[in-house]
C-alpha positions as CSV (number, residue, x, y, z in Angstrom):
1,M,-38.0,-19.1,-25.1
2,Q,-36.9,-19.8,-28.6
3,G,-38.1,-18.8,-32.1
4,D,-38.3,-21.1,-35.3
5,R,-35.1,-20.2,-36.9
6,P,-32.3,-22.8,-37.1
7,R,-29.7,-22.5,-34.3
8,W,-26.9,-24.3,-32.4
9,R,-27.0,-24.5,-28.7
10,I,-24.2,-25.9,-26.6
11,A,-25.2,-26.2,-22.9
12,L,-23.0,-26.5,-19.7
13,A,-25.1,-27.0,-16.7
14,L,-23.8,-27.8,-13.1
15,G,-26.0,-28.8,-10.5
16,A,-29.2,-29.6,-12.5
17,L,-31.9,-31.9,-10.9
18,L,-31.4,-35.5,-10.4
19,A,-34.8,-36.6,-11.6
20,A,-35.3,-39.9,-9.9
21,P,-34.3,-41.5,-6.6
22,A,-30.9,-43.1,-5.8
23,A,-29.5,-42.1,-9.2
24,R,-31.8,-44.6,-11.0
25,G,-33.2,-41.9,-13.3
26,A,-31.3,-39.3,-15.5
27,P,-30.1,-35.6,-14.7
28,I,-31.8,-33.0,-16.7
29,P,-30.8,-29.6,-17.9
30,A,-31.0,-26.5,-15.5
31,R,-33.6,-24.9,-17.9
32,E,-36.1,-27.6,-17.3
33,L,-35.1,-27.8,-13.5
34,G,-36.5,-24.3,-13.1
35,Q,-39.8,-24.9,-14.8
36,G,-41.0,-28.1,-12.7
37,S,-39.7,-30.7,-15.4
38,A,-42.8,-29.9,-17.5
39,S,-41.7,-31.3,-20.9
40,V,-44.7,-33.2,-22.7
41,A,-45.7,-30.1,-24.7
42,D,-42.4,-28.2,-24.8
43,P,-40.9,-28.1,-28.2
44,D,-37.8,-26.2,-27.0
45,G,-36.8,-28.7,-24.2
46,D,-34.5,-31.6,-24.5
47,L,-36.5,-34.0,-22.0
48,A,-38.7,-34.5,-25.0
49,I,-36.4,-36.6,-26.3
50,G,-37.4,-39.5,-23.9
51,A,-40.8,-38.2,-22.7
52,S,-42.5,-36.9,-25.7
53,P,-40.6,-37.4,-29.0
54,A,-43.4,-36.1,-31.2
55,V,-43.0,-32.5,-30.2
56,L,-39.2,-32.4,-31.4
57,A,-40.6,-31.8,-34.8
58,L,-43.2,-29.0,-34.2
59,R,-40.4,-26.4,-34.1
60,R,-37.3,-26.0,-36.1
61,R,-34.1,-25.9,-34.0
62,Y,-30.7,-27.5,-34.0
63,A,-29.2,-27.9,-30.4
64,L,-26.5,-29.6,-28.7
65,G,-26.4,-29.8,-24.9
66,A,-24.2,-30.8,-22.0
67,S,-25.2,-30.7,-18.1
68,G,-23.8,-31.7,-15.0
69,T,-25.5,-32.5,-11.7
70,L,-25.3,-32.4,-8.0
71,G,-27.9,-33.4,-5.3
72,P,-28.8,-34.8,-2.1
73,R,-26.8,-37.9,-0.6
74,A,-23.7,-37.1,-2.6
75,A,-25.6,-37.4,-6.0
76,R,-24.1,-36.4,-9.1
77,G,-24.3,-37.0,-12.8
78,F,-24.2,-35.5,-16.3
79,V,-26.3,-35.5,-19.4
80,L,-25.6,-34.9,-23.2
81,T,-28.3,-34.1,-25.7
82,A,-28.4,-33.4,-29.4
83,V,-31.5,-32.4,-31.4
84,D,-31.9,-31.6,-35.3
85,S,-35.4,-30.7,-36.5
86,T,-34.1,-28.3,-39.3
87,T,-32.4,-30.8,-41.8
88,S,-35.5,-32.2,-42.9
89,A,-39.2,-33.0,-41.8
90,V,-37.9,-35.8,-39.8
91,A,-36.4,-34.4,-36.3
92,V,-33.7,-36.6,-34.7
93,G,-33.1,-36.5,-30.8
94,L,-30.4,-38.3,-28.8
95,S,-29.5,-38.3,-25.1
96,F,-27.1,-40.0,-22.9
97,A,-27.1,-39.6,-19.2
98,A,-25.2,-41.1,-16.2
99,G,-25.5,-40.6,-12.4
100,R,-24.6,-41.8,-9.1
101,D,-25.3,-41.4,-5.4
102,E,-24.7,-42.8,-2.0
103,A,-27.4,-44.1,0.5
104,P,-26.3,-45.2,4.1
105,T,-27.5,-48.9,4.9
106,D,-27.8,-51.2,7.9
107,G,-25.4,-53.8,6.1
108,S,-28.4,-55.7,4.6
109,G,-29.2,-53.4,1.8
110,L,-31.9,-51.5,3.6
111,P,-31.9,-47.7,4.0
112,G,-30.3,-46.8,7.3
113,W,-29.7,-43.8,9.4
114,R,-26.7,-42.5,10.9
115,V,-27.0,-42.3,14.8
116,A,-24.8,-41.0,17.6
117,G,-21.3,-42.8,17.7
118,E,-22.2,-45.2,14.8
119,E,-21.2,-44.9,11.2
120,L,-23.4,-47.0,8.6
121,P,-21.9,-48.0,5.4
122,A,-22.9,-46.2,2.2
123,E,-24.4,-48.1,-0.7
124,V,-23.2,-46.6,-4.1
125,N,-26.1,-46.7,-6.7
126,R,-25.3,-45.9,-10.4
127,A,-27.4,-45.5,-13.6
128,S,-26.9,-44.7,-17.1
129,R,-29.4,-44.2,-19.7
130,L,-29.5,-43.6,-23.4
131,D,-32.4,-42.4,-25.4
132,A,-33.0,-41.9,-29.2
133,A,-36.0,-40.4,-30.8
134,L,-37.5,-39.8,-34.2
135,A,-40.4,-37.5,-35.2
136,W,-42.2,-36.6,-38.3
137,A,-43.7,-33.3,-38.9
138,G,-46.7,-32.7,-41.4
139,E,-47.0,-29.5,-43.6
140,R,-46.2,-26.3,-41.7
141,R,-45.3,-28.4,-38.6
142,R,-49.0,-28.4,-37.5
143,F,-48.8,-32.0,-36.8
144,A,-46.3,-34.5,-36.0
145,L,-45.7,-38.3,-34.9
146,G,-42.7,-39.6,-32.9
147,A,-41.2,-42.6,-31.6
148,G,-38.4,-43.3,-29.3
149,G,-36.3,-46.1,-27.5
150,G,-34.3,-46.0,-24.2
151,W,-31.9,-48.4,-22.7
152,T,-31.0,-48.2,-19.0
153,R,-28.4,-49.9,-17.0
154,A,-28.6,-49.7,-13.1
155,S,-26.2,-51.2,-10.4
156,S,-27.0,-51.3,-6.8
157,G,-25.2,-53.3,-4.1
158,G,-22.9,-54.8,-6.8
159,E,-25.6,-56.1,-9.2
160,S,-26.3,-54.5,-12.5
161,T,-29.6,-54.6,-14.5
162,D,-30.5,-53.8,-18.1
163,A,-33.8,-52.3,-18.9
164,F,-35.1,-51.5,-22.7
165,E,-38.0,-49.1,-23.1
166,V,-40.2,-47.7,-26.0
167,S,-41.9,-44.3,-26.1
168,A,-44.3,-42.6,-28.8
169,G,-46.4,-39.9,-29.2
170,V,-48.5,-37.3,-31.0
171,G,-47.9,-33.6,-31.2
172,L,-50.2,-30.9,-32.8
173,R,-49.9,-27.2,-33.0
174,P,-53.4,-26.0,-34.0
175,W,-52.3,-22.2,-33.6
176,E,-48.8,-20.6,-33.6
177,R,-48.9,-20.1,-29.9
178,L,-50.4,-23.4,-28.7
179,D,-48.8,-26.8,-28.5
180,L,-50.8,-30.2,-27.6
181,A,-49.2,-33.4,-27.1
182,L,-50.1,-37.1,-26.1
183,A,-47.2,-39.5,-25.1
184,A,-47.0,-43.0,-24.0
185,R,-43.7,-43.8,-22.3
186,D,-41.8,-47.0,-21.2
187,L,-44.0,-49.4,-23.1
188,L,-42.1,-52.3,-22.8
189,P,-42.7,-54.6,-19.8
190,E,-40.8,-53.3,-16.5
191,S,-37.8,-55.2,-15.3
192,G,-35.0,-54.6,-13.1
193,V,-34.1,-51.7,-10.8
194,G,-33.3,-49.4,-13.8
195,A,-36.7,-49.8,-15.5
196,R,-39.8,-47.4,-15.0
197,P,-43.4,-48.4,-15.2
198,A,-45.3,-47.7,-18.4
199,T,-47.0,-44.2,-18.4
200,V,-49.2,-41.9,-20.4
201,A,-49.1,-38.1,-20.4
202,V,-51.2,-35.6,-21.9
203,G,-49.8,-31.9,-22.1
204,V,-50.5,-28.4,-23.2
205,G,-48.2,-25.6,-23.8
206,G,-49.2,-22.0,-25.0
207,A,-48.2,-18.5,-25.0
208,P,-51.2,-16.4,-24.3
209,V,-49.4,-13.2,-24.7
210,E,-45.9,-12.1,-25.9
211,G,-43.1,-13.0,-23.4
212,L,-45.1,-15.5,-21.5
213,H,-45.2,-19.1,-22.0
214,L,-47.2,-21.8,-20.0
215,L,-47.0,-25.4,-19.6
216,A,-49.0,-28.1,-17.9
217,E,-49.4,-31.8,-17.9
218,A,-51.0,-34.9,-16.4
219,V,-49.2,-38.2,-16.1
220,S,-50.4,-41.6,-14.8
221,A,-48.7,-44.9,-14.7
222,L,-50.9,-47.6,-16.6
223,A,-50.5,-50.1,-13.7
224,S,-51.3,-47.5,-10.9
225,P,-54.6,-45.4,-10.6
226,E,-52.4,-42.7,-8.8
227,P,-52.1,-39.7,-11.0
228,G,-49.6,-37.0,-11.2
229,W,-49.3,-33.4,-12.6
230,R,-46.5,-31.0,-13.7
231,A,-46.8,-27.4,-14.3
232,G,-44.2,-24.6,-15.4
233,V,-44.2,-21.1,-16.4
234,E,-41.8,-19.0,-18.2
235,G,-41.8,-15.2,-18.5
236,A,-39.5,-12.5,-20.0
237,P,-40.2,-9.3,-18.2
238,R,-37.6,-7.6,-20.6
239,E,-35.1,-8.5,-23.2
240,G,-32.4,-10.7,-21.9
241,L,-34.1,-12.0,-18.9
242,V,-36.2,-14.9,-18.2
243,L,-37.8,-15.8,-15.2
244,R,-39.0,-19.6,-14.6
245,A,-41.3,-21.4,-12.0
246,G,-42.9,-25.0,-11.9
247,A,-44.4,-27.5,-9.5
248,A,-45.1,-31.1,-9.7
249,G,-47.4,-33.4,-7.6
250,G,-48.3,-37.0,-6.9
251,A,-46.8,-39.8,-9.1
252,A,-45.0,-37.1,-11.1
253,V,-42.5,-36.6,-8.2
254,P,-40.0,-39.6,-8.6
255,G,-40.7,-42.4,-6.3
256,A,-43.8,-40.5,-4.6
257,G,-47.5,-41.6,-4.1
258,A,-50.4,-39.1,-4.1
259,D,-48.6,-37.0,-1.3
260,G,-45.6,-36.3,-3.3
261,L,-44.9,-32.3,-3.9
262,A,-42.0,-30.6,-5.7
263,V,-41.7,-26.8,-6.3
264,S,-39.1,-25.2,-8.8
265,A,-37.9,-21.7,-9.8
266,G,-35.3,-20.4,-12.0
267,I,-33.8,-17.5,-13.8
268,T,-32.1,-17.0,-17.2
269,V,-30.0,-14.0,-18.4
270,E,-29.5,-14.0,-22.2
271,D,-26.9,-11.8,-24.4
272,Q,-26.0,-12.1,-27.8
273,G,-26.8,-15.8,-28.1
274,T,-25.2,-16.7,-24.7
275,A,-27.6,-17.7,-21.7
276,L,-26.9,-18.4,-18.1
277,D,-29.5,-20.4,-16.4
278,L,-30.0,-20.6,-12.6
279,G,-32.6,-23.0,-11.0
280,G,-33.6,-24.8,-7.7
281,R,-36.1,-27.6,-6.5
282,L,-37.3,-28.8,-3.2
283,A,-39.3,-31.9,-3.0
284,W,-41.4,-33.8,-0.3
285,G,-42.8,-37.1,0.0
286,G,-40.8,-39.0,-2.7
287,A,-37.9,-41.7,-2.5
288,E,-35.5,-39.0,-2.7
289,T,-36.3,-38.0,0.9
290,W,-37.5,-41.5,2.3
291,G,-40.3,-39.5,4.0
292,R,-38.2,-37.2,6.0
293,E,-36.6,-33.9,5.3
294,P,-37.2,-32.1,2.0
295,A,-34.8,-32.9,-0.8
296,A,-33.1,-29.8,-2.5
297,W,-31.2,-29.4,-5.8
298,L,-29.5,-26.4,-7.3
299,G,-28.7,-25.9,-10.9
300,L,-26.4,-23.6,-12.9
301,G,-26.1,-23.7,-16.7
302,L,-24.6,-22.0,-19.5
303,R,-26.0,-22.2,-23.0
304,M,-24.3,-20.6,-26.1
305,G,-26.0,-20.1,-29.4
306,L,-23.7,-19.7,-32.6
């Protein structure tokens, strides 16, 4: 949890969540890993750059981030982020992410399994994504409008595809401890393996008591009736210690349908502007698992404030 004063943040995270199957999405910082990827109404999170641009302007901060990832099927990647919402009433956010993984195939490009006495070839999937966002805040940062754009290049089986996407949103802060947001993401028509379907999400974030922050959001693809949800909680039982937990279900689990489920947990230790984040996630029913065993991620992050 962060205050409204301007600050620098330099983040280094190892093993954060790979947030989409087969490296076709982007890795995210360890902080968000521990709170279930809830980001629509989280002004302190860097996921808002691509998911909910308006909330970037609801709180003053100046942040830089760098994250590395490890995950199932030799998945690995990194993400770099920058947010400036202190220089003017217009907040700026930039994010670049790249990832890869290896999936065994049967030689025809279809998923395969290793069986006794047989080694199946592995197909390498790669993806990179660039997001940029602008958000304008009204007087006292109670109301904000935001828009952003994303470019994704994905490759699988030796073929590459480019996709361009647009996001927009509205953020509200009716009270100092309450954030509301509505975001529409990936508004350009879907094309290619790197593209994602257009979605609409509504989120709420609040601090009912000092030291406790709650996040909840619902998301649905415009072309699909299957909704999804994410929820996160962040608590500070004492100074310098923050505990996090989260969950996601349905279409909010990458590649999953109504039966997708993911749970997350994390811990942060802070001392004089330096924070160490540890988080983990388990997912069932999504494309990460191909309907078999749960997929697990572990994230370790270091953030330093100057």
